[in-house]
TORVEX-883574 format. One line per 5 residues: number of its first residue (from 1); their letters; for each residue x, y negated, z of C-alpha. Coordinates in Angstrom, 3 decimals, padded with zeros to 6 digits, m for minus. Last residue first. Layout:
<kekols>
NUM) a) X:Y:Z | ...
</kekols>
This chain:
<kekols>
493) raatq) m052.309:m047.258:m048.682 | m049.245:m049.446:m048.459 | m049.187:m052.830:m050.129 | m046.761:m053.274:m052.894 | m043.777:m055.339:m051.982
488) pelst) m043.151:m058.615:m053.661 | m040.019:m058.793:m055.922 | m038.068:m062.055:m055.841 | m034.467:m060.928:m055.887 | m031.438:m063.226:m056.127
483) apava) m033.537:m065.876:m054.412 | m033.685:m069.599:m055.176 | m033.394:m071.857:m052.063 | m035.867:m073.354:m049.754 | m037.869:m070.917:m047.851
478) piadp) m036.379:m067.615:m049.170 | m038.940:m065.102:m050.246 | m038.614:m061.450:m049.303 | m037.365:m062.029:m045.717 | m040.840:m062.014:m044.079
473) mvlis) m042.217:m059.172:m046.312 | m044.874:m060.176:m048.683 | m047.835:m057.690:m049.100 | m049.631:m057.888:m052.430 | m053.251:m057.936:m052.633
468) gegss) m055.463:m055.080:m053.571 | m056.130:m052.094:m055.979 | m055.608:m054.039:m059.200 | m055.595:m057.726:m058.775 | m056.464:m059.753:m055.705
463) yaeeg) m057.577:m063.395:m055.948 | m056.587:m066.153:m053.562 | m053.372:m064.266:m052.718 | m051.554:m064.351:m049.423 | m048.150:m064.668:m047.904
458) hqtvd) m048.850:m068.261:m046.833 | m046.034:m070.379:m048.315 | m044.442:m068.212:m050.999 | m047.475:m066.153:m051.816 | m050.024:m068.958:m052.147
453) mglge) m047.406:m071.364:m053.569 | m046.913:m069.459:m056.728 | m044.453:m067.162:m058.359 | m043.094:m070.139:m060.264 | m042.873:m072.297:m057.220
448) grpaa) m040.909:m069.405:m055.596 | m038.348:m069.461:m058.299 | m038.109:m073.247:m058.262 | m037.596:m073.183:m054.552 | m040.282:m075.080:m052.612
443) rlvtv) m039.912:m078.803:m052.221 | m039.627:m080.998:m049.196 | m036.329:m079.659:m047.767 | m035.823:m080.576:m044.143 | m033.965:m083.058:m041.865
438) lgllk) m032.881:m085.832:m044.353 | m036.018:m085.209:m046.597 | m038.150:m086.055:m043.662 | m036.577:m089.517:m043.565 | m037.130:m089.951:m047.335
433) livft) m040.659:m088.840:m047.020 | m041.471:m091.304:m044.183 | m039.717:m094.281:m045.830 | m041.422:m093.737:m049.155 | m044.827:m093.491:m047.337
428) mtgay) m044.094:m096.649:m045.398 | m043.413:m098.661:m048.561 | m046.493:m097.537:m050.418 | m048.756:m097.929:m047.352 | m047.439:m101.416:m046.706
423) vlsta) m047.326:m102.777:m050.237 | m050.557:m101.314:m051.540 | m052.539:m101.920:m048.353 | m051.488:m105.572:m048.387 | m052.172:m106.135:m052.004
418) vglaq) m055.705:m104.791:m051.644 | m056.519:m106.772:m048.572 | m055.213:m109.994:m050.106 | m057.238:m109.296:m053.366 | m060.372:m109.009:m051.147
413) iglqa) m059.647:m112.546:m049.687 | m059.132:m113.902:m053.174 | m062.428:m112.532:m054.444 | m064.015:m114.115:m051.319 | m062.757:m117.547:m052.380
408) pngal) m064.984:m117.373:m055.486 | m068.070:m118.012:m053.341 | m070.969:m119.091:m055.689 | m073.197:m116.069:m055.509 | m071.517:m114.406:m058.485
403) lgdag) m068.101:m114.776:m056.723 | m069.166:m113.123:m053.481 | m071.314:m114.133:m050.598 | m070.183:m112.839:m047.219 | m070.980:m110.015:m044.732
398) asnwa) m072.746:m110.234:m041.379 | m075.902:m111.493:m043.081 | m076.060:m108.337:m045.101 | m078.489:m108.300:m048.041 | m078.966:m111.963:m048.431
393) klafv) m075.235:m112.332:m047.601 | m074.621:m111.069:m051.130 | m071.440:m109.342:m052.325 | m071.214:m108.755:m056.139 | m067.802:m110.334:m056.905
388) gtlla) m065.741:m109.919:m053.894 | m067.169:m106.379:m053.561 | m065.866:m106.053:m057.144 | m062.354:m106.430:m055.841 | m062.712:m103.629:m053.193
383) gtmgg) m064.429:m101.416:m055.705 | m061.773:m101.751:m058.421 | m058.950:m101.343:m055.861 | m060.610:m098.172:m054.439 | m061.156:m096.700:m057.927
378) ighga) m057.491:m097.445:m058.930 | m056.171:m095.847:m055.782 | m058.834:m093.194:m055.409 | m059.266:m091.771:m058.861 | m056.213:m093.090:m060.698
373) fvdls) m053.838:m092.654:m057.652 | m055.207:m089.256:m056.850 | m054.795:m088.056:m060.412 | m054.753:m084.359:m059.573 | m051.018:m083.535:m060.231
368) ddlrt) m049.687:m087.070:m059.914 | m047.019:m085.711:m062.128 | m045.406:m088.958:m063.641 | m043.614:m087.808:m066.776 | m046.059:m089.822:m069.031
363) ssrwv) m048.817:m089.071:m071.454 | m051.183:m087.726:m068.707 | m050.839:m090.959:m066.759 | m052.194:m093.050:m069.691 | m055.453:m090.931:m069.971
358) ivfys) m055.914:m090.968:m066.218 | m055.343:m094.768:m066.118 | m057.918:m094.979:m068.964 | m060.651:m093.321:m066.908 | m059.779:m095.096:m063.689
353) pfaai) m059.985:m098.584:m065.235 | m063.240:m097.831:m067.141 | m065.436:m095.965:m064.724 | m065.488:m098.706:m062.183 | m067.648:m100.920:m064.463
348) aglal) m070.556:m098.522:m064.409 | m070.345:m098.052:m060.557 | m070.212:m101.849:m059.984 | m073.180:m102.362:m062.277 | m075.170:m099.747:m060.399
343) agmps) m074.216:m101.022:m056.962 | m075.151:m104.629:m057.979 | m078.511:m103.347:m058.813 | m078.791:m101.810:m055.334 | m077.694:m105.071:m053.840
338) vfgaa) m074.204:m105.514:m052.441 | m072.662:m105.707:m048.970 | m073.338:m102.506:m047.266 | m071.904:m100.142:m049.860 | m069.180:m102.462:m051.049
333) ptiav) m066.127:m100.856:m049.682 | m067.341:m097.322:m050.588 | m068.943:m098.163:m053.995 | m065.692:m097.529:m055.870 | m064.845:m094.261:m054.232
328) lgvvi) m068.232:m092.813:m054.711 | m068.119:m093.742:m058.452 | m064.695:m092.346:m058.845 | m066.041:m089.037:m057.296 | m068.892:m088.847:m059.632
323) gtagg) m066.767:m089.611:m062.749 | m064.317:m086.794:m061.664 | m067.315:m084.311:m061.566 | m068.435:m085.499:m065.056 | m064.870:m085.196:m066.379
318) vatar) m064.306:m081.765:m064.884 | m067.534:m080.725:m066.596 | m066.371:m081.995:m070.016 | m068.340:m084.157:m072.289 | m067.100:m083.630:m075.924
313) gtrfy) m066.447:m085.753:m078.972 | m062.950:m086.560:m077.790 | m062.858:m090.341:m077.243 | m066.442:m091.429:m077.870 | m067.868:m088.304:m076.030
308) dlliw) m065.482:m088.683:m073.141 | m066.250:m092.384:m072.749 | m070.008:m091.529:m072.885 | m069.533:m088.869:m070.111 | m067.497:m091.417:m067.966
303) vvmta) m070.277:m094.093:m068.493 | m072.961:m091.729:m067.264 | m070.850:m090.499:m064.256 | m070.094:m093.971:m063.237 | m073.766:m095.030:m063.349
298) mpalf) m074.835:m092.061:m061.297 | m071.900:m092.575:m058.827 | m073.290:m096.070:m058.040 | m076.972:m095.141:m057.404 | m077.058:m092.711:m054.381
293) tntfa) m074.158:m094.395:m052.497 | m076.075:m097.734:m053.029 | m079.232:m096.116:m051.553 | m077.288:m094.910:m048.436 | m075.555:m098.239:m047.918
288) lgale) m078.848:m100.026:m048.119 | m080.655:m097.582:m045.763 | m077.781:m097.852:m043.310 | m078.077:m101.590:m043.391 | m081.847:m101.261:m042.674
283) naala) m081.203:m099.360:m039.483 | m080.211:m095.966:m038.048 | m076.958:m097.280:m036.498 | m073.171:m097.343:m037.054 | m073.678:m098.974:m040.487
278) sggnf) m070.707:m096.820:m041.495 | m073.091:m093.855:m041.275 | m074.510:m094.708:m044.545 | m071.192:m094.862:m046.215 | m069.449:m091.706:m045.012
273) gfwgf) m072.758:m090.074:m044.097 | m074.095:m090.352:m047.637 | m070.656:m089.385:m048.773 | m071.149:m085.902:m047.407 | m073.638:m084.990:m050.085
268) wllga) m071.502:m086.713:m052.770 | m068.462:m084.670:m051.514 | m070.639:m081.502:m051.568 | m071.501:m082.076:m055.234 | m067.883:m082.948:m056.273
263) gllvf) m066.640:m079.684:m054.503 | m069.144:m077.505:m056.127 | m068.460:m078.994:m059.514 | m064.550:m078.499:m059.035 | m065.266:m074.938:m057.740
258) pvnhp) m067.259:m074.267:m060.921 | m064.176:m075.406:m062.854 | m062.062:m072.564:m061.544 | m058.458:m072.232:m062.898 | m057.903:m075.884:m063.889
253) liaqr) m055.316:m076.097:m066.639 | m051.626:m076.746:m066.675 | m050.573:m076.598:m070.368 | m046.943:m075.819:m070.789 | m043.634:m077.705:m070.881
248) gydkr) m044.787:m081.142:m069.726 | m045.059:m080.022:m066.122 | m043.757:m076.499:m065.673 | m041.181:m077.333:m062.870 | m043.742:m079.493:m061.188
243) pglvm) m042.898:m083.246:m061.395 | m040.822:m085.185:m058.821 | m040.988:m085.147:m055.080 | m040.428:m088.764:m054.542 | m042.575:m089.891:m057.521
238) aavla) m045.475:m087.707:m056.444 | m045.277:m088.989:m052.862 | m045.148:m092.583:m054.058 | m048.436:m092.053:m056.062 | m050.114:m090.178:m053.362
233) sigan) m049.375:m093.137:m050.884 | m050.735:m095.536:m053.387 | m053.987:m093.557:m053.613 | m054.314:m092.683:m049.901 | m054.182:m096.297:m048.685
228) ihvvt) m056.223:m097.505:m051.672 | m058.858:m094.930:m050.723 | m059.144:m094.768:m047.034 | m058.483:m098.242:m045.359 | m058.954:m100.316:m048.463
223) ggafd) m062.039:m098.797:m049.804 | m063.046:m097.524:m046.478 | m066.646:m097.766:m045.365 | m067.718:m101.447:m045.417 | m064.485:m102.992:m046.360
218) lvgrt) m064.968:m106.870:m046.590 | m061.826:m108.895:m045.886 | m062.712:m111.930:m043.717 | m059.390:m113.223:m042.500 | m060.169:m112.078:m038.915
213) mlwgg) m060.631:m108.449:m040.329 | m057.278:m108.702:m042.186 | m055.531:m109.807:m039.050 | m056.605:m107.063:m036.719 | m059.993:m106.575:m034.983
208) gwvwh) m060.158:m102.912:m035.351 | m061.767:m102.545:m038.760 | m059.384:m104.058:m041.304 | m056.083:m104.506:m039.448 | m056.761:m101.610:m037.106
203) avpay) m057.488:m099.211:m039.936 | m054.287:m100.303:m041.565 | m052.228:m099.632:m038.422 | m053.806:m096.157:m037.840 | m053.534:m095.019:m041.406
198) vllsw) m049.937:m095.875:m041.974 | m047.644:m095.031:m039.065 | m049.817:m092.627:m036.997 | m051.670:m090.745:m039.826 | m048.505:m090.918:m041.991
193) ltifa) m046.545:m089.219:m039.268 | m048.841:m086.304:m038.908 | m049.459:m086.198:m042.739 | m045.758:m085.818:m043.250 | m045.166:m083.267:m040.717
188) lypgf) m047.966:m081.045:m042.114 | m046.428:m081.450:m045.660 | m043.005:m080.609:m044.347 | m044.381:m077.244:m043.145 | m046.491:m076.544:m046.331
183) rmrev) m043.637:m076.827:m048.878 | m044.547:m079.284:m051.733 | m044.607:m077.761:m055.218 | m047.994:m076.549:m056.419 | m049.806:m079.621:m055.007
178) vagsi) m048.021:m082.916:m054.473 | m050.512:m085.591:m055.865 | m053.723:m083.765:m054.508 | m052.230:m083.561:m051.112 | m052.837:m087.290:m050.595
173) laati) m056.498:m086.846:m050.149 | m055.974:m084.702:m047.067 | m054.595:m087.733:m045.179 | m057.711:m089.773:m045.922 | m059.940:m086.823:m045.063
168) iaftg) m058.751:m086.580:m041.510 | m058.575:m090.274:m040.683 | m062.168:m090.644:m041.885 | m063.341:m087.709:m039.816 | m061.655:m089.386:m036.742
163) qfaff) m063.810:m092.458:m037.146 | m066.916:m090.408:m036.523 | m065.395:m088.621:m033.616 | m064.428:m091.825:m031.903 | m067.771:m093.373:m032.444
158) vlhpi) m069.522:m090.272:m031.120 | m067.290:m090.381:m027.963 | m068.180:m094.000:m027.386 | m071.848:m093.145:m027.183 | m074.003:m094.946:m029.798
153) tgkae) m075.602:m098.414:m029.568 | m072.596:m100.658:m029.670 | m070.003:m098.356:m027.991 | m072.194:m097.222:m025.094 | m070.741:m095.111:m022.415
148) vgvga) m070.456:m091.344:m023.088 | m066.728:m091.267:m022.604 | m063.510:m092.900:m024.030 | m061.756:m094.647:m021.226 | m058.720:m092.437:m021.700
143) llang) m059.088:m090.382:m024.846 | m055.462:m089.108:m024.608 | m054.550:m092.673:m025.669 | m057.355:m095.040:m025.106 | m055.173:m097.822:m023.422
138) vggiw) m052.297:m097.202:m025.916 | m052.745:m100.501:m027.691 | m054.032:m101.474:m031.090 | m051.837:m102.806:m033.759 | m051.067:m106.092:m035.794
133) tnsag) m053.242:m108.776:m034.568 | m053.757:m107.006:m031.211 | m050.092:m107.657:m030.379 | m051.002:m109.959:m027.395 | m053.449:m107.345:m026.158
128) gdgfa) m053.589:m104.205:m028.363 | m057.082:m103.306:m027.483 | m057.781:m099.929:m028.902 | m059.336:m099.243:m032.291 | m056.589:m097.966:m034.571
123) lsyav) m053.694:m097.527:m032.025 | m056.252:m095.808:m029.693 | m057.566:m093.461:m032.235 | m053.913:m092.568:m033.328 | m052.901:m091.459:m029.729
118) lawvv) m053.953:m088.013:m028.613 | m057.396:m087.633:m030.229 | m056.264:m088.813:m033.646 | m053.097:m086.579:m033.524 | m055.388:m083.585:m032.809
113) gvvgl) m057.731:m084.372:m035.654 | m054.753:m085.034:m037.998 | m053.315:m081.615:m037.365 | m056.467:m079.631:m037.249 | m058.686:m080.950:m040.007
108) aafsm) m055.704:m081.775:m042.016 | m054.827:m078.078:m042.187 | m058.166:m077.556:m044.182 | m057.069:m080.004:m046.856 | m053.524:m078.517:m047.451
103) mmtnl) m055.153:m075.103:m047.045 | m057.139:m075.639:m050.136 | m054.061:m076.429:m052.217 | m052.146:m073.433:m050.663 | m055.116:m071.100:m051.445
98) ssksr) m055.194:m072.451:m055.133 | m051.519:m071.941:m055.757 | m051.512:m068.861:m057.952 | m054.856:m069.614:m059.341 | m053.734:m072.787:m061.160
93) vlggy) m055.016:m076.132:m059.832 | m058.231:m077.894:m060.385 | m060.459:m075.559:m058.499 | m058.505:m075.945:m055.267 | m058.777:m079.766:m055.394
88) ffala) m062.572:m079.877:m055.600 | m062.951:m076.817:m053.260 | m060.565:m078.405:m050.644 | m062.331:m081.788:m051.150 | m065.646:m080.052:m050.012
83) ptmll) m063.862:m078.668:m047.032 | m062.782:m082.276:m046.132 | m066.141:m083.710:m047.014 | m067.878:m081.502:m044.341 | m066.410:m083.700:m041.644
78) vlats) m068.223:m086.632:m043.269 | m071.493:m084.939:m043.038 | m070.960:m083.828:m039.485 | m070.127:m087.414:m038.405 | m073.223:m088.700:m040.245
73) mlmwa) m075.478:m086.252:m038.424 | m074.088:m087.240:m035.102 | m074.359:m090.930:m036.132 | m077.976:m090.550:m037.189 | m078.873:m088.914:m033.806
68) tdapv) m077.090:m091.578:m031.946 | m078.812:m094.371:m033.710 | m082.171:m092.784:m032.929 | m081.254:m092.210:m029.262 | m080.176:m095.793:m028.699
63) vtppp) m077.250:m096.022:m026.165 | m077.211:m099.223:m024.060 | m075.330:m102.392:m024.543 | m074.628:m104.324:m021.326 | m077.481:m106.414:m019.905
58) appaa) m077.836:m109.918:m021.012 | m076.546:m112.470:m018.405 | m078.443:m113.000:m015.091 | m081.332:m115.508:m015.019 | m080.566:m118.651:m013.146
53) qlall) m081.999:m121.061:m015.709 | m085.044:m118.785:m015.970 | m085.600:m118.944:m012.320 | m085.299:m122.688:m012.185 | m088.012:m122.874:m014.921
48) lplht) m090.221:m120.501:m012.906 | m089.722:m122.650:m009.682 | m090.749:m125.708:m011.644 | m094.237:m124.607:m012.468 | m094.995:m124.174:m016.064
43) vprir) m095.778:m126.508:m018.821 | m097.974:m126.316:m021.943 | m096.910:m128.815:m024.748 | m098.357:m132.316:m024.473 | m101.524:m133.493:m026.288
38) pslth) m102.106:m137.322:m026.639 | m100.184:m137.894:m029.782 | m099.633:m141.737:m029.787 | m096.727:m141.294:m027.244 | m093.862:m142.768:m029.295
33) aplrg) m095.840:m145.842:m030.181 | m096.290:m146.811:m026.463 | m099.844:m146.223:m025.104 | m102.021:m149.214:m024.173 | m104.510:m149.182:m027.104
28) ppars) m106.980:m147.221:m025.067 | m106.369:m147.056:m021.323 | m104.396:m143.974:m020.442 | m105.010:m140.274:m019.995 | m102.318:m137.830:m021.120
23) vcdys) m103.556:m134.323:m021.594 | m102.024:m131.170:m019.794 | m102.920:m127.721:m020.732 | m101.907:m125.465:m017.794 | m100.027:m122.262:m017.074
18) kspqk) m099.947:m121.274:m013.225 | m101.780:m118.058:m014.141 | m100.802:m116.187:m017.266 | m102.916:m117.269:m020.384 | m106.265:m116.188:m021.412
13) aiptc) m107.822:m119.563:m020.927 | m105.535:m122.536:m020.185 | m105.928:m124.094:m016.768 | m106.746:m127.870:m016.677 | m104.194:m130.694:m016.256
8) vikhq) m104.866:m134.462:m016.232 | m101.769:m136.610:m016.593 | m102.083:m140.344:m015.626 | m101.544:m143.678:m017.324 | m100.236:m147.072:m016.153
3) iqm) m098.456:m149.332:m018.431 | m096.220:m151.884:m016.690 | m096.423:m155.419:m017.928
</kekols>
């Protein structure tokens, strides 16, 4: 027998017109079991349903002013880190080479920045088509297609500039391993080629849609792309160039420890943009990365000072500054993936491997002059691996859980990223330096190195003595070979 029932609809108060509350009316006891609840959800007219089905796709992303403002500030903060690095490195060397050491960082602002605009940005973040797994294309070379259109929620040009500041400081970091002996011209050639052949491909693999990104490697702000890349490259460069002529024969001490502290403080300040800005928006994730950047270096510095006390009975200013930088390096890959308490633990753990590698290195003939590998290479590896331990999707749903959250596979994925960067960057750095060595001399002449790289490479002094600086005549100091006479000329009054 067919069951007959009807639908009675009445308008719903305080709802848009054409919305109704419909109730089924049927003889008692005659409803099928699946219609025992008489109330049906509100319905709308069919034309409205058809309109929703035919709605156009979501609009393209638009620029958000708040996100743009934060990214403009972050870009400026990260750019400041390169002059900060110049002070940090410049204070650690002897006074006769301090200008040269600082110029190695400042020069990266120009050379790497120009290369980034011409082609490196396109190789790192452009669409590589069929080869996109390995390298980006040249579609954005000479900034083609890079304008004020939205890239996410910020202008594309702002994204380009922000990423460029990372390329600049990464190349500058390597200089700490070759200070006081590498000639300035070959150094500029090296960082130009390195930015194209090492930094851009690895940045693409991890951030630009390449194969490490698709494998799930977590690198929030550059543990692999920046610090492991630079650290292993610095180690190889130090080995290729060999030690300074005075290394192991006399104490080589920092000439200006206040510069070191100033540099460390400015680096920490800029690092809030480095990590916080890597959220690419003024949002909760930026707040998490900012806070973790606040906490991790504190823990590292405390542990570093305690290690100094237990080992030597003193807490040095250089050690404290180094601890801050190592903590910043270690939290970089994890800043947007771990909890604040995880950041504290990560920072505390990171002090141990870098500290003891520095202690070991100083007893060898390896002249990584400013311990770039121990600070950035080991610190970056520690941070990248510990990201695979402490990561929590509860803090970043776009990330992954780590070992402590029941996902040990993430630790293996992080190790893949670490190993890849070590092998590729190390090999390519060796090749670049050897090829450059075929066409030019990489090291300064021993006599010129003894006089100091400031005078031999720049014709200037960081600090004048007596009545003024010396004047170096163009032919007074040979570029590559020992001179028979190396007497600077006294400046005329």
